[in-house]
C-alpha positions in Angstrom: 1.3 -2.4 17.1 -0.7 0.7 16.1 -2.4 2.0 19.2 -4.3 4.8 17.6 -8.0 3.9 17.5 -8.9 2.5 14.1 -11.7 4.9 13.3 -9.9 8.1 14.2 -6.7 7.1 12.5 -8.4 6.2 9.3 -10.5 9.3 9.4 -7.5 11.6 9.9 -5.4 10.0 7.2 -8.2 9.9 4.6 -9.4 13.4 5.4 -5.8 14.7 4.8 -5.6 12.9 1.5 -9.1 14.1 0.5 -8.2 17.7 1.2 -4.9 17.4 -0.7 -6.6 15.8 -3.6 -9.4 18.3 -3.6 -11.9 15.6 -3.8 -14.5 13.9 -1.6 -13.5 11.3 1.0 -12.0 8.2 -0.4 -13.3 6.1 2.4 -16.3 6.1 4.8 -15.5 5.4 8.5 -18.3 2.9 8.6 -16.9 0.9 5.7 -13.4 1.1 7.1 -14.5 -0.5 10.3 -16.5 -3.2 8.6 -19.6 -2.0 10.3 -18.2 -2.7 13.7 -17.1 -0.3 16.4 -13.4 0.4 16.7 -13.4 -1.2 20.1 -14.4 -4.6 18.7 -11.2 -4.8 16.5 -8.2 -6.3 18.2 -4.9 -4.3 17.8 -3.4 -6.5 15.1 -6.6 -6.4 13.0 -6.8 -2.7 13.5 -3.2 -2.3 12.3 -3.9 -4.2 9.1 -7.2 -2.5 8.5 -5.3 0.8 8.6 -2.5 -0.6 6.3 -5.1 -1.7 3.8 -6.5 1.8 3.7 -3.0 3.1 3.1 -2.4 0.7 0.3 -5.6 1.8 -1.4 -4.7 5.5 -1.0 -1.0 5.0 -2.1 -2.4 3.6 -5.4 -4.6 6.6 -5.8 -1.6 8.9 -5.8 0.7 6.9 -8.1 0.6 6.9 -11.9 1.6 3.8 -13.8 2.9 3.7 -17.4 0.3 2.7 -19.9 2.2 -0.5 -20.6 1.4 -1.7 -17.1 -2.2 -2.4 -18.1 -3.4 -4.7 -20.9 -6.5 -2.5 -21.6 -8.2 0.7 -20.6 -10.5 -1.1 -18.2 -8.0 -3.6 -16.8 -8.0 -4.0 -13.1 -5.4 -2.5 -10.8 -4.0 -5.5 -8.9 -2.8 -5.5 -5.3 -0.7 -8.5 -4.7 0.0 -9.8 -1.2 2.8 -12.3 -0.4 1.6 -15.2 1.8 1.4 -15.4 4.8 -1.2 -12.8 4.3 -1.5 -10.6 7.4 -4.7 -8.9 6.2 -7.0 -11.9 5.9 -10.4 -11.5 4.3 -10.8 -8.0 5.7 -8.9 -6.4 2.9 -11.2 -8.0 0.4 -14.3 -6.6 2.0 -12.6 -3.2 2.6 -11.7 -2.9 -1.1 -14.8 -4.5 -2.5 -16.3 -2.4 -5.3 -13.5 0.2 -5.0 -12.0 1.8 -8.2 -8.8 3.7 -8.9 -8.8 6.0 -11.9 -11.8 4.1 -13.2 -10.2 0.7 -12.8 -11.6 -2.0 -10.5 -9.3 -3.1 -7.7 -8.4 -6.7 -7.5 -6.7 -8.6 -4.6 -4.4 -11.5 -5.3 -2.3 -13.6 -2.9 1.0 -15.3 -3.9 2.0 -18.5 -1.9 5.7 -19.1 -1.2 6.1 -21.9 -3.7 5.0 -19.8 -6.7 6.7 -17.1 -8.7 5.4 -13.5 -8.2 3.4 -12.5 -11.2 3.1 -8.9 -12.5 0.9 -6.8 -10.3 0.6 -3.1 -9.7 1.0 -3.0 -5.9 2.9 -5.7 -4.0 2.7 -5.9 -0.2 5.7 -7.7 1.4 5.0 -8.9 5.0 7.8 -9.0 7.5 10.3 -11.8 6.8 9.3 -12.2 3.2 11.7 -9.6 1.6 13.9 -12.3 0.2 11.1 -13.4 -2.1 11.5 -10.3 -4.3 13.5 -11.3 -7.3 17.0 -9.6 -7.2 16.6 -8.5 -10.8 13.6 -6.3 -9.8 16.0 -3.9 -8.2 17.1 -2.6 -11.6 14.8 -4.0 -14.3 11.6 -5.2 -12.7 8.1 -4.6 -13.7 6.3 -1.3 -12.8 5.2 -2.6 -9.5 4.8 -0.4 -6.4 6.5 -2.5 -3.7 5.3 -1.8 -0.1 6.9 -3.4 3.0 6.8 -3.3 6.7 10.3 -4.4 7.8 12.7 -1.9 9.3 14.4 0.3 6.6 12.5 -1.4 3.8 12.3 1.7 1.7 15.9 2.7 2.1 17.1 -0.8 1.2 15.6 -0.9 -2.3 11.9 -1.0 -1.5 9.6 1.8 -2.5 7.3 2.5 0.4 8.0 1.2 4.0 5.7 1.4 7.0 7.2 2.4 10.3 6.0 3.5 13.7 6.8 6.8 15.4 5.3 7.9 18.7 2.9 5.0 18.5 1.6 6.2 15.2 1.8 4.5 11.8 4.0 6.5 9.3 5.5 5.6 6.0 8.8 6.3 4.1 9.1 6.7 0.3 12.1 5.9 -1.8 11.6 8.2 -4.9 14.7 6.7 -6.7 13.3 3.2 -6.6 9.9 4.4 -7.9 11.5 6.3 -10.8 13.5 3.3 -11.8 10.2 1.4 -12.3 8.6 4.2 -14.3 6.2 5.1 -11.5 5.2 8.7 -10.9 4.4 9.5 -7.2 2.2 12.5 -6.7 3.9 15.3 -4.8 1.0 15.4 -2.4 1.8 11.9 -1.2 5.5 12.7 -1.0 4.7 15.6 1.2 3.0 13.2 3.7 6.0 10.8 3.7 9.4 10.6 5.1 11.6 10.6 2.0 14.6 8.4 2.1 17.5 7.5 -0.2 18.9 4.1 -0.7 21.6 2.8 1.5 21.8 -0.7 -0.1 20.6 -2.2 -3.3 
């Protein structure tokens, strides 16, 4: 579990991204804690509040091909494979957020349904086998984010991991390029860049 207090961890990460982007803060600490003090959030909830903030900011630093959107004002969809570890917190955290002028929409995909096209897909631990094998080479332009060990180096795109009790992330640039996604160099500079060991 992430042991860094939620408020300070979010503030640090988002402050770094704001400075790199040369823009104002992407998140307020009050909104990120849902109006509660960090001490009132249990460790698992704090972990997924933080991961929700990361997902939002990952999407801010990735460019999708025009073909990934039906229209100029189409929503940017973040899909979550069920079982959903975020719960309703991610809906409230991302309510009314926009990325590149597009509203952010959250969808959840049960185990007995096919995974539709989305722009960001979060894969909880143990759900990796649900990703269609064909996506490795010819899948849609979806940024696939996971949390299992070595997720990024085994064909995923971004994988969370812990180091010194802090949440970090790896990026697999080869996998993102295959999907036509452009990852901003500023985000790459914050990541541990990995190459694929298995596809």
